[in-house]
C-alpha positions in Angstrom: -4.7 -24.9 -5.4 -0.7 -24.3 -5.4 1.5 -24.4 -2.5 2.8 -20.9 -3.2 2.0 -18.0 -5.4 2.7 -18.3 -9.3 2.9 -15.4 -11.9 1.6 -17.3 -14.4 -2.1 -15.9 -14.5 -1.0 -12.3 -14.1 1.8 -12.4 -16.5 -0.4 -13.8 -19.1 -2.4 -10.5 -19.1 0.6 -8.7 -20.6 -0.1 -5.5 -18.6 2.3 -2.5 -18.1 1.3 -2.6 -14.5 0.8 -5.7 -12.4 -0.5 -5.2 -8.9 -0.4 -8.3 -6.7 -2.2 -8.3 -3.2 -2.5 -11.1 -0.9 -1.7 -13.0 2.3 1.8 -12.7 4.0 4.5 -15.4 3.2 2.6 -16.7 0.1 5.7 -16.4 -2.1 4.9 -13.0 -4.2 8.2 -11.5 -3.7 10.0 -14.9 -4.2 8.3 -15.4 -7.7 9.1 -12.0 -8.8 12.6 -12.2 -7.9 13.0 -15.7 -9.3 11.2 -15.1 -12.7 12.3 -11.3 -13.3 15.4 -10.8 -12.0 17.4 -14.2 -11.7 15.9 -15.9 -14.8 15.9 -12.9 -17.0 19.4 -11.8 -16.0 20.8 -15.1 -17.2 18.4 -15.2 -20.1 19.1 -11.8 -21.7 21.3 -9.6 -19.0 18.2 -7.6 -18.0 18.2 -5.8 -14.7 15.6 -5.1 -12.1 14.6 -1.9 -10.2 13.6 -2.6 -6.7 11.7 0.0 -4.9 10.7 0.5 -1.1 9.2 3.4 0.7 12.0 4.5 2.9 15.9 4.3 2.6 16.1 2.6 5.8 14.2 -0.5 4.1 17.4 -0.8 1.9 19.9 -1.2 4.5 22.0 -4.6 4.5 20.5 -5.4 7.7 16.9 -5.1 6.1 17.3 -6.3 2.8 20.7 -8.1 2.5 18.9 -11.6 2.4 16.6 -10.8 -0.4 18.4 -13.2 -2.9 19.6 -15.9 -0.3 16.7 -18.3 -1.2 17.7 -18.3 -4.7 21.5 -19.1 -4.3 20.9 -22.9 -5.7 19.0 -21.4 -8.7 21.8 -18.9 -9.3 24.4 -21.6 -9.1 22.7 -23.7 -11.4 22.0 -21.1 -14.1 25.5 -19.8 -13.8 26.7 -23.3 -14.3 28.7 -22.9 -11.1 30.3 -19.6 -11.6 28.5 -17.9 -8.9 27.4 -19.2 -5.7 26.8 -16.0 -3.5 25.4 -12.5 -3.3 27.2 -9.1 -2.9 24.9 -6.2 -1.8 26.8 -3.1 -1.9 25.8 0.6 -2.5 22.2 -0.4 -2.8 23.0 -3.0 -5.6 22.9 -6.7 -5.7 25.8 -8.6 -7.5 26.3 -12.4 -8.3 29.5 -13.4 -7.1 31.8 -16.4 -6.3 33.1 -17.0 -2.9 35.8 -19.5 -1.9 36.0 -21.3 1.6 37.6 -18.1 3.3 34.5 -16.4 2.0 36.6 -14.2 -0.2 35.2 -13.0 -3.5 37.1 -14.5 -6.6 34.6 -13.5 -9.2 31.7 -11.1 -9.7 29.2 -10.1 -12.4 29.7 -7.8 -15.0 26.9 -5.7 -13.9 24.6 -5.5 -10.8 21.6 -7.7 -11.0 19.1 -5.7 -8.9 19.5 -1.8 -8.2 17.3 -0.5 -5.3 15.5 2.8 -5.0 13.6 4.5 -2.2 10.7 6.7 -2.5 11.6 9.3 0.3 15.1 10.0 -1.7 13.6 9.6 -5.3 15.4 13.1 -6.4 18.8 11.3 -6.0 18.1 9.3 -9.0 16.7 12.3 -11.1 18.9 13.0 -14.0 21.2 9.8 -13.6 21.1 7.3 -16.5 20.2 4.1 -14.4 20.6 1.9 -17.4 17.7 -0.3 -18.8 15.5 -2.0 -16.4 13.2 -4.6 -18.0 11.2 -5.0 -14.5 10.4 -2.3 -11.8 9.3 -4.1 -8.6 7.6 -1.9 -5.9 7.4 -4.1 -2.7 5.1 -3.5 0.1 3.6 -0.5 -1.5 0.6 -1.2 1.2 1.1 -0.1 4.6 -0.8 0.4 8.0 1.8 3.1 8.8 2.6 6.4 7.1 2.4 7.1 3.4 4.6 10.0 2.2 3.1 13.4 1.1 1.9 13.0 -2.4 3.6 9.6 -2.5 1.8 8.5 -5.9 3.2 11.4 -7.6 6.8 10.5 -5.9 6.4 7.1 -7.3 5.6 8.2 -10.9 8.4 10.7 -11.0 10.9 7.8 -9.7 9.5 5.6 -12.6 10.2 8.3 -14.9 13.7 8.5 -13.8 14.2 4.9 -14.1 12.3 4.3 -17.2 13.3 7.6 -19.0 12.6 7.0 -22.8 13.2 3.3 -23.0 9.9 1.2 -23.9 9.6 -2.2 -22.8 9.5 -2.1 -18.9 7.0 -4.0 -17.1 6.0 -2.7 -13.3 5.0 -4.9 -10.5 3.4 -3.6 -7.2 3.1 -6.1 -4.5 1.7 -6.0 -0.8 0.1 -7.9 1.8 -3.6 -7.3 2.6 -3.1 -4.7 5.2 -4.7 -1.5 4.0 -8.1 -1.7 1.9 -8.1 2.0 1.4 -4.5 2.7 0.2 -4.2 6.3 -1.6 -2.8 4.4 -4.7 -6.1 2.8 -5.5 -8.0 6.2 -5.9 -5.0 7.9 -7.7 -4.9 5.1 -10.1 -8.5 4.8 -10.6 -8.8 1.4 -9.4 -12.5 1.4 -8.7 -13.3 -2.1 -7.7 -10.7 -3.1 -4.9 -13.4 -3.4 -2.3 -15.5 -5.9 -4.5 -12.7 -8.2 -5.8 -12.9 -11.8 -4.5 -9.9 -13.8 -3.8 -8.5 -15.5 -6.7 -9.7 -13.1 -9.4 -7.8 -10.6 -11.6 -9.5 -7.3 -12.7 -8.0 -5.3 -15.8 -8.2 -1.6 -16.1 -7.5 0.0 -19.4 -7.3 3.8 -20.1 -8.6 4.6 -23.4 -6.2 4.3 -26.5 -3.1 5.3 -24.4 -1.8 1.7 -24.2 -1.9 1.9 -20.4 -3.1 -1.1 -18.6 -3.2 -2.4 -15.1 -3.8 -5.9 -14.0 -4.9 -6.3 -10.2 -4.7 -9.8 -8.7 -6.1 -10.6 -5.5 -4.3 -13.8 -4.7 -6.3 -16.8 -3.7 -5.4 -18.3 -0.6 -2.7 -21.0 -0.7 -1.8 -24.2 0.8 1.8 -22.9 2.2 1.4 -21.9 5.8 -2.0 -23.4 6.6 -0.4 -25.8 9.1 0.6 -22.9 11.2 -2.8 -21.2 11.2 -3.6 -22.7 14.5 -1.3 -20.2 16.0 -3.4 -17.3 14.8 -6.8 -18.7 15.4 -7.7 -15.9 17.8 -11.1 -14.1 17.3 -9.4 -11.0 15.7 -10.2 -9.5 12.3 -6.7 -8.2 11.8 -5.3 -12.0 11.8 -7.4 -12.9 8.8 -4.8 -11.6 6.7 -2.1 -13.9 8.0 -4.4 -17.0 7.9 -6.3 -16.7 4.3 -5.2 -13.3 3.0 -8.5 -11.3 4.0 -8.0 -7.6 4.2 -6.8 -6.5 7.6 -9.3 -4.6 9.5 -9.0 -3.1 13.0 -11.8 -3.1 15.6 -13.4 0.1 16.1 -15.9 1.1 18.9 -19.5 1.0 17.6 -22.0 3.7 18.8 -23.1 2.6 22.2 -26.2 4.7 22.3 -29.1 5.5 20.4 -29.4 9.5 19.6 -31.8 11.7 17.8 -31.3 14.3 15.3 -31.7 17.0 17.9 -28.8 15.5 19.8 -26.6 16.5 16.6 -24.5 19.6 17.2 -23.4 19.8 13.3 -22.3 17.6 10.5 -18.8 17.0 9.3 -17.7 15.4 6.0 -14.4 13.9 5.0 -13.7 13.5 1.0 -11.0 10.9 0.8 -9.8 8.5 -1.5 -13.0 8.0 -3.5 -15.2 7.8 -0.4 -17.4 10.5 1.2 -17.5 10.0 4.9 -20.3 11.6 7.0 -19.5 12.5 10.6 -22.3 13.5 13.2 -20.9 15.6 16.0 -23.2 14.7 18.8 -23.8 15.8 22.3 -25.7 13.1 24.0 -27.2 13.3 27.6 -28.2 10.1 29.3 -31.6 10.3 30.4 -31.0 8.2 33.5 -27.5 9.3 34.7 -27.9 12.9 33.1 -24.0 12.4 32.1 -23.1 14.2 28.9 -21.3 12.4 26.2 -19.7 14.5 23.1 -18.5 12.3 20.3 -18.5 11.9 16.3 -20.3 9.0 14.6 -19.0 8.3 11.2 -20.9 6.6 8.4 -20.5 6.4 4.5 -22.5 9.0 2.8 -24.7 7.4 0.1 -27.2 10.2 -0.7 -26.5 13.1 -2.9 -25.6 16.3 -1.0 -25.0 20.0 -1.8 -21.4 20.6 -1.2 -21.7 24.2 -1.2 -24.0 24.1 2.1 -21.6 21.9 4.0 -20.0 24.1 6.7 -17.2 21.4 7.6 -15.7 19.6 4.7 -12.3 18.2 4.4 -11.3 17.6 0.7 -8.3 17.9 -1.6 -10.2 18.8 -4.6 -10.5 22.4 -5.9 -13.0 24.3 -3.8 -13.9 28.0 -3.4 -16.1 27.5 -0.3 -14.0 29.3 2.4 -15.3 27.1 5.0 -14.0 24.0 3.4 -10.4 22.8 4.4 -7.7 21.2 2.2 -5.4 21.2 5.1 -6.6 20.5 8.5 -4.4 23.1 10.2 -6.8 25.7 8.5 -9.7 25.1 10.7 -11.5 28.5 9.6 -14.4 28.0 12.2 -15.1 26.7 15.8 -16.9 23.7 14.3 -13.7 22.6 12.4 -11.6 23.1 15.7 -14.0 21.1 17.6 -14.2 18.2 15.1 -10.6 17.9 14.8 -10.0 18.0 18.6 -12.7 15.1 18.9 -11.1 12.8 16.5 -7.6 13.2 17.7 -8.4 10.3 20.4 -9.9 7.1 19.3 -12.4 7.1 22.4 -14.1 10.2 21.1 -15.5 8.5 17.7 -17.7 5.6 16.7 -18.0 3.9 13.3 -18.1 0.4 11.7 -14.7 -1.2 11.2 -14.4 -0.4 7.5 -15.2 3.3 7.9 -13.0 3.4 10.8 -10.2 2.3 8.4 -11.0 5.1 6.1 -10.9 7.7 8.6 -7.5 6.2 10.1 -6.0 6.4 6.6 -7.4 9.8 6.2 -5.7 10.8 9.5 -2.4 9.6 8.5 -2.8 11.4 5.2 -3.4 14.9 6.6 -0.7 14.4 9.4 -3.1 13.8 12.5 -0.4 11.4 13.8 -2.0 10.2 16.9 -3.5 6.6 16.6 -7.3 6.2 16.6 
């Protein structure tokens, strides 16, 4: 077992897209910058396109130190010509600084050019030069994805790659979100079942498109500090071992019957069909009433046309089905949306709760659940 992550296994697959998912601070970003930015630049002058979700991620304060750990290697490979970095106008340059921190020499071209998804249109139409590698860092998030983000990402790729063949794409993230919309959009159907230390290869007919997905094995680096995160909390497993981060969701505290179910609601999202039972439960002892939703995965086949409350982004002619939550064409829809705005009004397993949380983020129900 290695101290830090190595690209050797995934690079050997020679895929166009390389998705690398693993624990925080295991060296994923370090490895890509080292091998496919710094070494490649000195080898053949190629440049790297670095992508983040928001332009705020690319401010000097947030990203200015990206290449700092590599300064000894930069000085070595440049044979002493460069000993520092200049970050300006979203581009990284190698440079030479004297004792007064003045720049006395600078590379002929930038080494890395940075792009943000939420401003991708600013790159449209510009000739960005040849990028041998595209690196989308932290593509998974527990926060907010942009509307139609996958389409934004592919549009940005088109602007970067243009008509030049030979570009390799890396998508890297920590294991913070098992139900990322990218997985469904890219047809990555086995993410949930992958074991740590394995690589899955996806090919798309005779198109030449191939994707390698690596779920990084646990590495030795960082194990000494795991004692600081030994709390009995499932969300901390990502830090300690690279297991998927799952939040704690309240499980249903009562046993209810079918007669207690007011109606059924369904969420068709990211390759999963989630069944929500809207329940009005009356405690037989206290006579207290409790109105809530219990979510679980729908595994049996159902007749979609007969469903009265369904949220889906697939083409659908049923007027009672919603593509956007603000439509709410019936009282049942309105009740369902109101119930799930607050965490206390629904129950589920942790994994199903994560899917519902991601759906809420996707459709704009911004309150935390």
